[in-house]
C-alpha positions in Angstrom: 107.8 39.1 -14.6 107.5 35.0 -13.9 107.6 35.5 -10.1 105.0 37.8 -10.2 102.6 35.5 -12.3 103.3 32.8 -10.0 102.6 34.8 -7.0 99.1 36.0 -8.3 98.0 32.6 -9.3 98.6 31.2 -5.7 96.9 34.1 -3.9 94.0 33.4 -6.3 93.8 29.7 -5.3 94.2 30.6 -1.6 91.0 33.4 -1.7 88.9 30.8 -3.9 88.8 27.8 -1.5 86.9 29.4 1.6 84.4 30.6 -0.9 83.5 27.0 -2.3 83.5 25.6 1.2 81.1 28.0 2.2 78.9 27.2 -0.9 79.2 23.6 0.1 78.2 24.3 3.6 74.9 26.1 2.5 74.0 23.1 0.3 74.7 20.9 3.1 72.5 23.2 5.6 69.5 23.5 2.9 69.6 19.7 2.4 69.4 19.2 6.2 66.6 21.6 6.3 64.7 19.6 3.6 65.4 16.4 5.1 64.1 17.7 8.6 60.9 18.9 6.9 60.4 15.7 5.2 60.7 13.8 8.4 58.4 16.1 10.2 55.8 15.7 7.5 56.1 12.0 7.6 55.6 11.9 11.2 52.7 14.4 11.3 51.2 12.2 8.2 51.4 9.1 10.2 49.8 10.5 13.2 47.1 11.9 11.0 46.6 8.6 9.3 46.4 7.0 12.6 43.8 9.4 13.8 41.8 8.7 10.7 41.9 5.1 11.1 41.1 5.3 14.7 37.6 5.1 16.1 35.4 8.2 15.5 35.0 10.8 18.4 32.0 9.3 20.5 30.6 9.9 23.8 31.0 7.3 26.2 27.8 7.5 28.5 24.0 7.2 28.1 23.7 10.9 28.1 21.6 13.3 29.9 18.6 15.6 29.7 16.1 15.5 27.1 15.7 16.9 23.6 13.5 16.1 20.6 15.0 15.5 16.9 13.0 15.2 13.6 14.0 12.5 11.2 12.6 13.7 7.7 11.3 11.1 5.1 14.3 9.6 3.1 16.8 10.8 5.4 20.1 8.6 5.1 22.0 7.3 8.4 24.3 10.2 7.7 21.4 12.7 7.6 20.1 11.5 10.9 23.9 11.6 12.4 24.1 15.2 11.0 20.7 15.9 12.8 22.1 14.4 16.0 25.4 16.2 16.0 23.6 19.3 15.4 21.2 18.7 18.4 24.5 17.6 20.4 23.3 14.2 20.8 26.0 12.5 19.3 29.8 13.6 19.0 30.3 12.9 15.4 28.3 11.9 12.4 30.9 9.0 11.7 30.2 7.4 15.1 26.5 7.4 14.3 27.0 5.9 10.9 29.5 3.4 11.9 27.0 2.1 14.6 24.1 2.3 11.9 26.4 0.0 9.5 26.6 -2.7 12.2 22.8 -3.1 12.6 20.4 -3.6 9.9 17.5 -2.4 11.6 18.7 1.1 11.1 17.4 1.1 7.8 13.9 1.0 9.1 14.2 4.2 11.1 10.8 5.9 10.6 10.3 9.4 9.6 9.0 11.5 12.7 10.2 13.1 16.0 12.3 11.3 18.7 12.8 12.1 22.2 16.8 11.7 22.7 19.5 12.6 25.4 21.9 15.0 25.1 25.7 13.5 24.7 24.9 10.0 24.1 27.2 7.3 22.8 26.4 6.5 19.0 25.3 3.2 19.9 23.0 4.2 22.4 21.6 6.9 20.2 20.9 4.2 17.7 19.3 1.8 19.9 17.1 4.7 21.3 15.7 5.5 17.8 15.2 1.9 17.1 12.8 1.9 20.3 9.2 2.6 19.6 8.8 4.5 22.7 11.2 7.1 21.8 8.9 7.8 18.7 6.8 10.9 19.9 3.5 9.8 19.1 1.4 13.1 20.1 -0.5 13.9 17.2 -4.1 15.0 16.0 -6.0 13.9 13.1 -8.5 16.1 11.0 -10.8 13.9 9.2 -12.4 14.8 5.8 -15.5 16.7 6.4 -15.2 18.1 9.8 -16.2 21.7 10.1 -13.6 24.3 11.8 -15.3 24.4 15.1 -15.3 20.9 15.4 -11.4 20.6 14.6 -10.7 23.3 17.2 -12.8 21.4 19.7 -11.1 18.2 18.8 -7.7 19.5 18.9 -8.5 20.8 22.7 -9.8 17.4 23.6 -6.8 15.4 22.3 -4.1 17.9 23.2 -2.3 20.0 25.7 -4.1 23.0 24.1 -7.3 24.6 25.6 -10.3 25.7 23.7 -9.6 29.1 24.6 -5.9 29.0 22.9 -7.4 27.4 19.8 -10.3 29.7 19.5 -7.6 32.7 20.0 -5.5 31.2 17.6 -8.3 30.6 15.1 -9.5 34.2 15.5 -6.1 35.5 14.2 -6.6 34.5 10.7 -3.8 37.0 9.3 -1.5 34.6 11.1 -2.7 31.6 9.5 -1.4 32.5 5.8 -4.5 31.5 4.1 -4.6 31.7 0.6 -6.0 35.0 -0.9 -9.3 33.5 -2.4 -10.2 32.2 1.3 -11.3 35.8 1.9 -9.9 35.6 5.6 -12.1 32.8 6.5 -10.2 29.4 7.5 -13.6 27.1 6.9 -12.7 24.7 4.3 -9.0 25.5 4.5 -7.9 23.6 7.4 -6.7 20.4 5.6 -7.7 17.1 6.7 -4.7 15.2 7.6 -2.6 13.7 10.7 -0.4 16.6 12.3 2.4 15.7 15.1 2.4 17.7 18.2 6.1 18.5 18.9 7.0 20.3 22.2 7.6 23.3 20.2 4.0 23.1 18.5 1.8 26.3 19.2 -2.1 26.6 18.6 -1.2 29.1 15.8 1.7 27.0 14.3 -0.9 24.0 14.1 -3.6 25.7 12.2 -0.9 27.3 10.0 0.2 23.8 9.3 -3.3 23.1 8.3 -3.5 25.9 6.1 0.0 25.3 4.6 -1.1 21.5 3.8 -4.2 23.0 1.9 -2.0 25.3 -0.1 0.4 22.6 -1.0 -2.4 20.3 -2.0 -4.3 23.0 -3.8 -1.0 23.9 -5.8 -0.5 20.3 -6.7 -4.1 20.3 -8.1 -3.3 23.6 -10.0 -6.4 24.8 -8.4 -6.8 28.4 -9.4 -6.1 27.4 -13.1 -8.5 24.6 -13.1 -11.3 27.0 -11.4 -10.7 29.2 -14.4 -11.2 26.5 -16.7 -14.3 25.7 -15.4 -15.5 29.6 -15.4 -16.0 30.0 -11.5 -13.6 31.3 -8.8 -11.2 29.1 -6.6 -13.5 30.1 -3.7 -16.4 28.6 -5.5 -14.4 25.3 -5.9 -13.7 25.0 -2.3 -17.2 25.4 -1.6 -18.5 23.0 -4.2 -15.9 20.6 -2.9 -16.8 21.0 0.6 -20.4 20.1 -0.6 -19.4 17.1 -2.3 -17.7 15.9 0.5 -20.7 16.2 2.6 -23.0 14.5 0.3 -21.1 12.0 -1.4 -21.4 8.5 0.4 -18.6 7.0 -1.7 -15.2 8.3 -3.3 -16.7 6.7 -6.7 -19.3 9.2 -6.5 -18.0 12.5 -5.7 -17.4 13.6 -9.2 -21.0 12.8 -10.2 -22.1 14.7 -7.3 -20.2 17.5 -8.5 -21.5 17.3 -11.7 -25.2 17.6 -10.3 -23.9 20.7 -8.5 -22.7 22.4 -11.6 -25.8 21.2 -13.6 -28.2 22.9 -11.2 -26.2 26.0 -10.8 -26.4 26.3 -14.8 -30.0 26.5 -14.8 -30.4 28.3 -11.9 -31.9 25.3 -9.8 -31.5 25.5 -6.0 -29.2 22.8 -4.8 -31.6 21.9 -2.0 -28.7 20.1 0.1 -29.8 19.5 3.6 -26.0 19.3 4.5 -25.8 23.4 4.2 -28.5 23.7 6.5 -27.2 20.9 9.2 -24.0 23.4 9.0 -26.2 26.6 9.5 -27.7 25.0 12.8 -24.6 23.3 13.5 -26.2 19.6 13.4 -25.2 16.2 13.0 -26.3 12.8 12.2 -29.7 13.5 10.5 -29.9 12.6 6.9 -32.8 14.7 6.1 -34.1 18.1 7.3 -37.7 19.0 8.6 -40.0 21.2 7.0 -39.4 23.9 9.5 -35.8 23.7 9.1 -36.0 24.0 5.2 -37.8 27.3 6.0 -35.0 28.9 8.0 -33.9 32.2 7.0 -30.2 31.7 6.3 -27.8 32.1 3.7 -27.1 28.4 3.9 -30.7 27.4 3.0 -30.1 26.0 -0.3 -33.9 25.3 -0.7 -34.7 28.9 -0.4 -31.9 30.6 -2.2 -30.2 29.8 -5.4 -26.4 29.2 -5.9 -23.9 28.2 -3.6 -23.8 28.9 0.2 -21.6 31.9 1.0 -18.9 29.7 2.6 -17.6 26.1 2.6 -19.4 23.9 4.9 -16.5 21.7 6.1 -13.0 20.8 5.4 -12.8 18.8 1.9 -10.1 16.4 1.2 -8.0 15.8 -2.0 -10.7 13.5 -3.7 -13.6 16.1 -3.2 -11.2 18.9 -4.3 -10.3 16.8 -7.4 -14.0 15.9 -8.0 -14.8 19.7 -7.9 -12.3 20.6 -10.5 -12.9 17.5 -12.8 -16.7 16.7 -12.4 -17.9 13.8 -14.2 -19.6 14.0 -17.4 -23.6 13.5 -17.1 -26.8 15.3 -17.4 -27.7 14.4 -13.8 -29.7 16.7 -11.7 -30.8 14.6 -8.8 -29.3 11.8 -6.7 -30.2 9.8 -3.6 -28.5 7.4 -1.6 -30.7 4.4 -1.4 -28.6 2.5 0.9 -27.3 4.0 3.9 -24.9 1.2 4.8 -23.2 0.4 1.6 -23.7 4.1 0.3 -25.2 3.1 -2.6 -26.4 6.2 -4.6 -28.7 6.4 -7.8 -28.2 9.5 -10.1 -30.9 10.9 -12.3 -31.8 13.3 -14.8 -35.5 13.6 -14.8 -37.6 14.2 -11.7 -39.4 11.2 -12.5 -36.5 9.1 -12.4 -35.5 10.8 -9.3 -38.8 9.9 -7.6 -38.5 6.2 -8.7 -35.0 6.3 -6.7 -36.5 8.0 -3.8 -39.0 5.1 -3.4 -35.9 2.8 -3.6 -34.7 4.6 -0.4 -38.1 4.6 1.2 -38.4 0.8 0.6 -35.0 0.5 2.2 -35.9 2.3 5.3 -39.0 0.1 5.9 -36.5 -2.6 6.7 -33.6 -1.0 7.9 -32.8 0.8 11.2 -30.0 3.1 9.6 -32.6 5.6 8.5 
């Protein structure tokens, strides 16, 4: 019995030893793998850190070809870098922002369109944007009070577009996205402002930008709501604003001129505005109209017809629109500019007062060559 027991114990010890060895080997292999992975990760991490700390990707040369990019108002150097990267001007945003940090003039980059080159170095791109000659200066300006036909002619005279192209774009009113109350007529809705002419600008796109600017201004002034408060249509507000723009000599007189218009409309008194007649015959530069013109049979003859003319007579600016929406308080029914150089204007409630003011104007004209 004792021999059998000893033999069994020895056999058991002999078979257990290889198993423990294999277990230890597995642990050692696992540890080796973990160490290898850690070492590999360390090497890769160091490499990544070195790459991160290295100079950002950048093009080496001055670039080639030409491309136009736009900088918006309020853009940061990172925003500009993103625009340049998207246009394939610079190789990375980081390269441009690093260049911008080294040059305080980068804080003065203006909003606008810039002629750049493809695949430029970040420093080269920055220097080009700081060069005023890179700023695309092609633009057209629409002054307050300019008529639609005059706007089209002015654009054709100061741009690459022809009169035929501008007329065709103007005729396609459905493409201009006019407000509904314009009733398909762009007169009065080509908002006075300065518009850039980029390489991608088209005649239709330019006119659409003008009507879009009008819509933005009208929205900010809450024009439809303001018209409703006055008890008139938004269309009439624009027509009144165009008359104010044409008749008022000074900005401070605009709300008073608007009040004169509303006061006359309220009592069914003809407006008797020469500016509407001048619009009808496409004339400019004459303060008053002749008796023959005042007898002209036209919807724009506000001497013979009561109420507003059928359309706006020019493109009113923001101040004229504000005046039409918020006229001054007063009982005036008449006004006359008594000094054509300073724009001094006298307002009157009674016709007798008005005749006195007209006398001041006539006296002024006796000594002034402005009449």
